[in-house]
N, C-alpha and C positions, 0 to 999 in steps of 0.2 A: 827913693832907694828901694821901696818895696816892689815896684814894678821891675826894676833892674834885677833884683834877687829872683823874682818869679821867672823872668825871661831866661836867666842863667840856669835855673833849675829845669825849665822846660828843655833847654838845649842839652843839658847833662842827661836828662831822662831819655831824650831821643837818641843820643849816642849809645846809651846803655841798651835800650830796647831794640833799636834798629841793628846795632852792632851785634847784639846777642842773637837775634833772629838770623842775621847774615852768617855768623859763625856756625850756627846749627845747620843752616843751608849748606855751607861749605863742607861741613863734616859729613852730612848725609848725601847730598846730591852730587858733590864733587869728590866724594870718597876720601876726604882728608883725615878721617879718623875720629876716634872717641875723645881725644883731647880737645879738638875743636868744638865738639858737641858739648863737652863739659864746661869749657870756657864760655860758650854761648848761654848755657843754663845759669852760670854765675852772673853774667851780665844782665840777663833778664831779671834775676832776683834783685840785682842792684837797681834796676829801673823801678821796680815796685817800691823799694825803699826811698829813692830820690823823690818820687811823686809825693810821699807823705811830708816832705819838707816844705811844700808850697805854703805861703803865708795864708791863703784862703782856706777856711776850714770845711768847705763843702766838697765832698768826694765827687759828686756828680758833675759839678761845675769844673773841677780840675780835670777830670777824665775827658769831659766833652771838649774842653778847650785844647787839651793835649792832643786830641785826635787831629786837629788842624796842623799842629806842629809836626806830628808824625807823618802826615801826608807830604808836607813840604820837605821835611828831613829825609824821607825815603827817596824822593827824587834826587836830592843833593847827594845822598850816599851812593845811589846807583850811578850818578854821573862820575863821582870821584873814584869809585872802586870797580865798577863794572863796565865803564865806557858807554853807559846809556846816554842818549841825547834826547831830552824831552822835546816834544813839539810845542807849538804855541798854546795848544789847548791844555797840555799838562801844566804849563806855566800859569795860564789863566786860572785853572782849577786850584793850584797851590796858593796863588795869591788870594783867591776867594776864601780858601780855608784860613789863611793867616788873618784876613780881615775878621773872620768869624772868631778867631782866638782873641783878637783885640776887643771885640764887642762883648764876648762872654766874660772875659777876665778883667778888663780895664776900664769899661764905661762906668762912670760914677753912678752909684745906687743910693736911693734914699735910705 
């Protein structure tokens, strides 16, 4: 159950961070306005909070593992919302990152 909770929290954190950055991007680069930028800032703050809910108590480990989730999540977000089509090397890189997440977070330790 702890692993499932951790994975769900990583997904929520990715949606908040990637979504927040995307909203700010839309507000600034696509000229959608200050409301988009504000919503992005709120989402980024939510990301910071969600990360603290991880069951592991080590900040460095959580942030390092989350980096892999961020990489894969960013590609998925770009596919879903921006029409980006990753090539095979994007996919391979994302899978390598997710394997890294598994090793960092879920390999049994003494």
